[in-house]
Structure formats: structure tokens, C-alpha cells
C-alpha positions as CSV (number, residue, x, y, z in Angstrom):
1,X,-21.3,3.2,20.5
2,X,-18.0,2.9,18.6
3,X,-16.5,6.1,17.2
4,X,-16.3,6.1,13.4
5,X,-12.9,7.0,12.0
6,X,-13.1,9.5,9.2
7,X,-9.4,10.6,8.9
8,X,-6.6,8.4,7.7
9,X,-2.9,8.6,7.7
10,X,-1.8,9.9,4.3
11,X,1.4,9.7,2.2
12,X,1.8,12.2,-0.7
13,X,-1.9,13.1,-0.5
14,X,-3.3,9.6,-0.7
15,X,-4.8,7.6,2.2
16,X,-2.6,4.9,3.8
17,X,-4.3,2.2,5.8
18,X,-2.8,-0.8,7.5
19,X,-4.7,-3.9,8.8
20,X,-2.3,-6.6,10.1
21,X,0.2,-7.4,7.3
22,X,-1.8,-5.7,4.5
23,X,-1.3,-2.0,3.7
24,X,-3.6,-0.3,1.2
25,X,-2.5,3.0,-0.4
26,X,-4.8,5.1,-2.5
27,X,-8.5,5.9,-2.7
28,X,-10.6,2.8,-3.2
29,X,-13.2,4.9,-5.1
30,X,-10.6,5.6,-7.8
31,X,-9.6,3.4,-10.8
32,X,-6.7,1.7,-9.0
33,X,-5.2,1.1,-5.6
34,X,-1.8,-0.1,-4.3
35,X,-1.8,-3.1,-2.0
36,X,1.3,-3.9,0.0
37,X,1.6,-7.2,1.8
38,X,4.3,-7.5,4.5
39,X,5.9,-10.9,4.0
40,X,8.7,-10.7,6.6
41,X,9.7,-8.4,9.4
42,X,13.1,-7.7,10.9
43,X,14.2,-6.5,14.3
44,X,15.5,-2.9,14.5
45,X,16.6,-1.9,18.0
46,X,13.9,-4.0,19.6
47,X,11.1,-3.2,17.3
48,X,9.8,-5.2,14.3
49,X,9.7,-3.3,11.0
50,X,8.6,-4.5,7.6
51,X,11.3,-6.1,5.5
52,X,10.1,-8.0,2.4
53,X,7.1,-6.4,0.8
54,X,4.9,-7.9,-2.0
55,X,3.4,-5.0,-3.9
56,X,0.4,-5.0,-6.4
57,X,-1.4,-2.3,-8.2
58,X,-5.0,-3.6,-8.5
59,X,-7.8,-2.2,-10.8
60,X,-10.7,-1.5,-8.4
61,X,-13.3,-1.9,-11.1
62,X,-12.3,-5.3,-12.4
63,X,-10.2,-6.7,-9.5
64,X,-7.4,-7.4,-12.1
65,X,-3.8,-7.1,-10.9
66,X,-2.1,-4.6,-13.2
67,X,1.4,-4.8,-11.9
68,X,3.3,-6.7,-9.1
69,X,6.7,-7.1,-7.6
70,X,8.6,-7.7,-4.4
71,X,10.8,-5.1,-2.7
72,X,12.9,-4.9,0.5
73,X,11.8,-2.2,2.8
74,X,8.6,-0.2,3.2
75,X,10.1,3.0,1.9
76,X,11.2,1.4,-1.4
77,X,7.9,-0.4,-1.9
78,X,5.9,2.8,-1.3
79,X,8.3,4.9,-3.5
80,X,8.0,2.5,-6.5
81,X,4.4,1.7,-5.8
82,X,3.4,5.4,-5.8
83,X,4.9,5.9,-9.3
84,X,3.0,2.8,-10.6
85,X,-0.3,3.9,-9.0
86,X,0.0,7.4,-10.4
87,X,0.7,6.1,-13.9
88,X,-2.3,3.7,-13.7
89,X,-4.6,6.5,-12.5
90,X,-3.5,8.8,-15.5
91,X,-4.5,6.1,-18.1
């Protein structure tokens, strides 16, 4: 029987889950979630790291895209996306 995973990696207190080129940040049970799509990777000392990121804040109740943009680098995308998500959750 497969073991169920109940703990996730977190960033600033919110779950951060990656599946392939899609990274979801936030709790899907809340009003909104941040979805990061890795469009391109770059080589860094023999390892591939995310380069171009397409980011979207999505309303989990309606599926509507509230805000979207493209950023270079995972840190910048998470940094900006966290602010967007926090603002959307406060509405």
C-alpha cells in the first residue's frame, strides 16, 4: 500500500507543491492560490533550474484568473506572487 503524504514543503507558512513544470503555492481550500508554470530552464553548474516563470493568481471558487505575469527566476516569481496572493486573500 502506498504511503499517503500529509506534509508539504512550505514557503512563508503556505504549502508549496511541484508536479513537473507546475508549482502550486497556497492552500487550495482558501479563496485563491498561486500557480507558477516553469516555461524555460537554464543550466547552473550542471543542474537545470527554473528560468522563465508564468505566474497566475487563481480564484479557487470560480476558477477565474485574477492576475498574471511572467518573471525571470523562481525567487522573483515567488516573491511577487506571494504579495499578490496575500492581497487577494485579504479581500
